[in-house]
C-alpha positions in Angstrom: 7.8 7.2 48.3 9.6 3.9 47.7 13.1 3.7 49.1 16.0 2.6 46.9 17.1 -1.0 47.0 20.4 -2.3 48.5 23.3 -2.7 46.1 22.7 -6.4 45.6 19.2 -6.0 44.3 18.7 -5.3 40.6 15.5 -4.2 38.8 14.7 -4.9 35.2 12.0 -4.0 32.8 10.7 -7.3 31.3 8.1 -8.8 29.0 5.7 -6.9 26.8 7.2 -3.5 27.4 10.6 -4.5 26.2 9.2 -6.4 23.3 6.9 -3.6 22.1 9.7 -1.0 22.4 11.9 -3.1 20.1 8.9 -3.3 17.7 8.5 0.4 17.7 5.2 0.1 19.6 4.6 2.4 22.6 4.2 0.1 25.6 0.8 0.1 27.2 2.2 -0.8 30.6 5.4 -1.8 32.3 6.2 -5.0 34.3 9.3 -5.1 36.4 11.4 -7.9 37.7 13.4 -7.7 40.9 16.4 -10.0 41.3 18.0 -10.5 44.7 15.2 -9.3 46.9 12.9 -10.9 49.5 9.2 -10.3 50.1 10.1 -8.7 53.5 12.4 -6.2 51.8 9.7 -5.3 49.3 7.2 -4.5 52.0 9.9 -2.6 54.0 10.4 -0.4 51.0 6.7 0.4 50.7 5.6 -2.0 48.0 2.1 -3.6 48.4 1.9 -7.4 48.0 -0.8 -8.6 45.6 0.4 -11.9 44.2 -1.6 -15.0 45.2 0.5 -17.7 43.5 3.9 -16.0 43.7 5.3 -12.7 45.1 4.1 -9.7 43.1 4.1 -6.2 44.5 2.6 -2.8 43.4 4.9 0.2 43.4 3.5 2.6 46.1 3.3 5.5 43.6 3.1 4.2 40.0 1.2 1.0 41.0 3.2 -0.8 38.4 3.8 -4.5 39.1 7.1 -5.7 40.5 7.6 -9.4 40.6 10.4 -11.3 42.4 12.5 -13.5 40.2 11.3 -17.1 40.5 11.8 -20.7 39.3 8.8 -23.0 38.6 8.3 -26.7 38.6 5.5 -28.7 37.0 3.5 -30.4 39.8 0.1 -31.1 38.2 -2.2 -30.5 35.3 -3.2 -27.2 33.7 -2.3 -23.6 34.2 -2.3 -23.9 38.0 -0.2 -27.1 38.1 3.0 -25.5 39.1 5.0 -24.8 42.3 7.0 -21.6 42.4 10.2 -20.8 44.2 11.2 -17.1 44.7 14.3 -16.2 46.6 17.3 -13.9 46.3 19.4 -16.6 44.7 17.2 -17.0 41.6 19.0 -15.4 38.6 17.6 -13.3 35.9 18.3 -16.0 33.3 16.4 -18.6 35.4 13.4 -16.3 35.5 13.5 -15.5 31.8 13.9 -19.2 30.9 10.4 -20.0 32.3 8.7 -17.6 30.0 6.6 -18.6 26.9 8.2 -17.0 23.9 11.7 -15.7 23.2 10.3 -12.3 22.3 8.8 -12.1 25.8 12.0 -13.3 27.5 14.1 -10.1 27.1 15.0 -7.8 30.0 16.3 -4.2 30.0 18.5 -3.0 32.9 18.6 0.4 34.6 21.2 1.5 32.1 19.0 0.7 29.2 21.0 -2.3 28.1 19.3 -5.5 26.9 19.7 -8.9 28.6 18.7 -11.4 26.0 19.9 -14.9 26.7 17.5 -16.7 24.4 17.7 -14.6 21.2 14.4 -12.8 21.5 15.7 -9.6 19.8 16.9 -11.7 16.8 13.5 -13.4 16.6 11.8 -10.0 16.7 13.9 -8.9 13.8 13.1 -12.2 12.0 9.4 -11.9 12.9 9.3 -15.4 14.6 7.3 -16.6 17.5 9.5 -19.3 19.1 9.2 -21.0 22.5 12.0 -20.4 25.0 12.5 -24.0 26.2 10.9 -27.4 26.3 9.1 -26.3 29.5 6.7 -24.5 27.2 4.7 -27.7 26.8 4.1 -27.9 30.6 1.6 -25.0 30.5 -1.5 -25.5 28.2 -2.4 -21.8 28.3 0.6 -21.1 26.2 -1.1 -22.7 23.2 -3.7 -19.9 23.4 -1.1 -17.2 24.1 0.9 -18.1 21.0 -2.3 -18.0 18.9 -3.1 -14.7 20.4 0.3 -13.2 19.7 0.1 -14.6 16.1 -3.2 -12.6 15.7 -1.8 -9.5 17.3 1.3 -9.4 15.3 0.2 -10.9 12.0 0.1 -7.5 10.3 3.9 -7.2 11.2 4.7 -10.4 9.4 5.2 -12.7 12.4 4.9 -16.5 12.0 5.1 -19.4 14.4 8.3 -21.4 14.4 7.8 -24.9 13.0 9.2 -26.5 16.2 6.9 -24.4 18.4 3.8 -25.4 16.3 4.8 -29.0 16.6 4.9 -28.7 20.4 1.5 -27.1 20.3 0.2 -30.0 18.3 1.5 -32.4 20.8 -0.1 -30.6 23.7 -3.4 -30.6 22.0 -3.2 -34.3 21.1 -2.1 -35.3 24.6 -5.1 -33.9 26.4 -3.3 -31.1 28.3 -5.8 -28.5 27.1 -8.6 -30.4 28.8 -7.3 -28.9 32.1 -7.6 -25.3 31.1 -10.2 -23.4 33.2 -13.0 -21.8 31.2 -12.3 -18.3 32.4 -8.7 -18.4 31.1 -9.8 -19.7 27.7 -12.3 -16.8 27.4 -9.7 -14.3 28.7 -7.3 -15.2 25.9 -10.0 -15.5 23.3 -11.4 -12.1 24.3 -8.0 -10.5 23.8 -7.6 -12.2 20.5 -11.0 -11.0 19.3 -9.9 -7.5 20.1 -6.8 -7.8 17.9 -6.5 -6.5 14.4 -6.8 -9.9 12.8 -8.7 -12.3 15.2 -9.2 -14.8 12.3 -5.5 -15.7 12.7 -6.1 -16.8 16.3 -8.7 -19.4 15.3 -6.8 -20.5 12.2 -3.7 -21.2 14.4 -5.8 -23.1 17.0 -7.2 -25.2 14.2 -3.8 -25.8 12.7 -2.4 -27.2 16.0 -5.5 -29.2 16.8 -6.7 -27.0 19.7 -9.8 -25.7 18.0 -11.6 -29.1 18.1 -10.7 -29.4 21.9 -11.7 -25.9 23.0 -14.2 -24.8 20.3 -15.6 -28.0 18.8 -18.7 -26.2 17.6 -16.5 -24.0 15.4 -14.1 -26.7 14.3 -17.1 -28.8 13.2 -17.9 -26.1 10.5 -14.8 -26.9 8.4 -15.6 -29.2 5.6 -19.3 -28.5 5.7 -20.5 -27.4 2.3 -22.9 -24.6 1.4 -24.6 -23.8 -1.9 -22.1 -22.3 -4.3 -24.7 -20.0 -5.6 -24.8 -18.1 -2.4 -21.4 -19.1 -1.0 -18.6 -19.2 -3.6 -16.2 -20.2 -0.9 -18.5 -23.3 -0.2 -16.8 -24.4 3.1 -18.7 -23.1 6.1 -15.5 -22.9 8.3 -13.8 -20.8 5.6 -16.9 -18.6 5.5 -16.7 -18.1 9.2 -13.2 -16.8 9.1 -14.0 -14.5 6.2 -16.9 -13.1 8.2 -14.6 -12.6 11.2 -12.2 -10.7 8.9 -15.1 -8.5 7.7 -16.5 -7.6 11.1 -13.0 -6.8 12.4 -12.7 -4.2 9.6 -16.1 -2.7 10.5 -16.1 -2.5 14.3 -14.0 -3.0 17.5 -17.2 -4.1 19.3 -16.5 -7.4 21.2 -20.1 -8.5 21.1 -20.4 -7.9 17.4 -17.1 -9.8 16.7 -18.2 -12.7 18.8 -21.6 -12.8 17.2 -20.1 -12.9 13.8 -17.8 -15.7 14.8 -20.6 -18.0 16.0 -23.5 -16.9 13.8 -23.5 -20.1 11.7 -22.8 -22.8 14.3 -26.1 -24.5 13.4 -24.7 -25.5 10.0 -22.3 -27.8 11.8 -25.3 -30.0 12.8 -27.1 -30.1 9.5 -27.9 -33.7 8.6 -25.6 -34.9 5.8 -28.5 -36.1 3.6 -29.8 -32.6 3.1 -26.5 -30.8 2.4 -25.6 -28.3 1.1 -29.0 -26.9 2.2 -29.1 -25.7 5.8 -32.8 -25.2 6.6 -33.3 -24.3 10.2 -29.7 -23.7 11.0 -30.5 -20.4 12.6 -32.5 -21.9 15.5 -30.1 -24.9 15.9 -27.3 -22.4 16.2 -29.0 -20.5 19.1 -28.9 -23.7 21.2 -25.2 -24.3 20.4 -24.3 -20.7 21.2 -26.0 -20.9 24.6 -24.1 -24.1 25.5 -20.8 -22.7 24.3 -21.3 -19.5 26.3 -22.3 -21.4 29.4 -19.2 -23.6 29.1 -16.7 -20.8 28.7 -18.5 -18.2 30.9 -18.9 -15.8 28.0 -20.4 -12.5 29.2 -24.1 -11.9 28.8 -23.8 -9.1 26.3 -21.8 -11.3 23.9 -24.1 -14.3 24.4 -27.4 -12.3 23.9 -26.2 -10.6 20.7 -24.8 -13.8 19.3 -28.1 -15.6 19.9 -30.0 -12.8 18.2 -27.7 -12.7 15.2 -27.9 -16.5 14.8 -31.7 -16.4 15.0 -32.4 -13.4 12.7 -29.5 -12.8 10.4 -31.3 -14.4 7.5 -34.3 -12.2 8.2 -32.1 -9.1 7.7 -30.6 -10.6 4.5 -34.2 -10.7 3.1 -35.2 -7.2 4.3 -36.4 -6.2 0.9 -38.9 -9.0 0.9 -40.2 -8.9 4.5 -43.6 -7.7 5.6 -43.6 -4.6 7.8 -45.1 -6.8 10.6 -42.2 -9.2 10.3 -39.7 -6.4 10.5 -41.3 -5.1 13.6 -41.2 -8.6 15.1 -37.4 -8.7 14.5 -37.1 -5.3 16.1 -39.0 -6.5 19.1 -37.2 -9.8 19.6 -33.8 -8.2 19.3 -34.9 -5.4 21.7 -33.9 -2.8 19.2 -36.5 -0.4 20.4 -35.0 -0.4 23.9 -31.3 -0.9 22.9 -30.7 0.8 19.5 -27.0 0.9 20.1 -26.8 -2.9 20.4 -29.0 -3.3 17.4 -26.3 -1.5 15.4 -23.9 -4.2 16.5 -26.5 -6.7 15.3 -26.7 -5.1 11.9 -22.9 -4.9 11.6 -22.6 -8.7 12.3 -25.3 -9.4 9.6 -23.5 -7.2 7.1 -20.2 -8.9 7.9 -21.9 -12.3 7.2 -23.1 -11.0 3.8 -19.6 -9.7 2.9 -17.8 -12.7 4.2 -18.1 -14.5 0.9 -15.4 -15.0 -1.7 -15.7 -12.3 -4.4 -18.6 -10.5 -2.6 -16.5 -8.6 0.0 -17.4 -5.2 -1.5 -21.0 -5.9 -2.5 -23.5 -3.3 -1.2 -25.7 -4.3 1.7 -28.8 -2.0 1.6 -30.6 -4.4 4.0 -28.9 -2.8 7.0 -30.2 0.6 6.1 -33.7 -0.7 5.5 -33.8 -2.0 9.0 -32.2 1.2 10.4 -35.0 3.2 8.7 -37.6 0.7 10.1 -36.3 1.1 13.6 -36.3 4.9 13.3 -39.9 4.8 12.1 -41.0 2.4 14.9 -39.3 4.4 17.6 -40.9 7.6 16.4 -44.4 6.2 17.3 -45.5 7.0 20.8 -48.7 6.7 22.9 -49.6 10.3 22.0 -49.7 9.3 18.4 -52.3 6.6 18.9 -56.0 7.0 19.5 -56.6 5.2 22.8 -60.1 6.4 23.5 -62.2 3.5 24.8 -59.4 1.0 25.1 -57.1 0.0 27.9 -54.5 -2.6 28.9 -53.2 -4.9 26.2 -55.4 -3.2 23.6 -53.3 0.0 23.9 -50.1 -2.0 23.3 -51.7 -3.6 20.2 -52.8 -0.2 18.9 -49.2 1.1 19.3 -47.9 -2.0 17.5 -50.3 -1.5 14.5 -49.2 2.1 14.4 -45.6 1.1 14.3 -46.3 -1.4 11.5 -47.9 1.3 9.5 -45.0 3.6 10.1 -42.5 1.0 9.0 -44.6 0.3 5.9 -44.7 3.9 5.0 -40.9 4.5 5.7 -39.6 1.5 3.8 -42.4 1.5 1.2 -42.9 -2.2 1.9 -46.1 -3.3 0.1 -45.9 -6.9 1.0 -48.2 -6.7 3.9 
């Protein structure tokens, strides 16, 4: 059990837990700040050191994080370009001043009283995301964090302060974002994709100029026209954000949301002389997705689904016209027979694409059910259902495939074969 601290040491709840409690949201976890202590004292009291860059300790029982108050100084580029100083003489206000937003720079003491030197509680009341100090511009990761908080709290009416947005624009223009490590870019993006309105994250990044630095493949879509007959919103970038809105209402699946985000990347490379047509954008998009995922270290489950959606989403849109053999080919190449759960994510992303069009958000999408029925029919065929007398090896596989085509044709009543 952790011993109590000497009288000169003070412990505060800080950060997200305080912010969320003021918003009426139940905190998911608690972070604690210790003022007036040394690393030696923390270890003596039974806390386990875990911080690599600065002193952070785990409570021996709750395992919650306790960080020593610290100052920081810019010493280089990027998120890691800082030197930290943690000692008993660092004050609570000095520690809070280094934080990103005023709403995250509020502390609560042991008596439950707030310590709020930068007006965070007032900004929560006014629903404003505002930087704490000019030091905000020293850390490029904060551009992503502000965009993430804008997405997380958009439904509560939060907006970014004009002066904070201007700082973000300057950081994007000055090249500071070039020093972000891919893993941190993906980490913040992943969190934003999991929010209620991930569209806001990418809209904010575009507004401050960060999208063209970090996600040039997505930024390139804005201003690219599509045929008004099929896309009343015309602009491909606008369509992408509408699709992201739709998929976020349909599923919390990260792979499905990511796939919906990047499904049309190929339209950004369509030659201008053939616009607004985008023939072949599906396959062009696969290559762009692969490169983006390699650059940002995107997990394989997200990359694979995104590549499949890019390659085959227009096939699903034309489900009522497809031959049974073509439907089976889609099922095979998306590995639907082996991974039906992931195929459901695939269909959700396709449906979000169809619904992500101005005025067509509530239009029925029977194509998804056609493919679900086709998959059910194909999976119901087994070796026992096929006459394999006198054949072996690849011939057995071909016989099973023909049986599956027949089953699909029978199930979906597709006479186009």
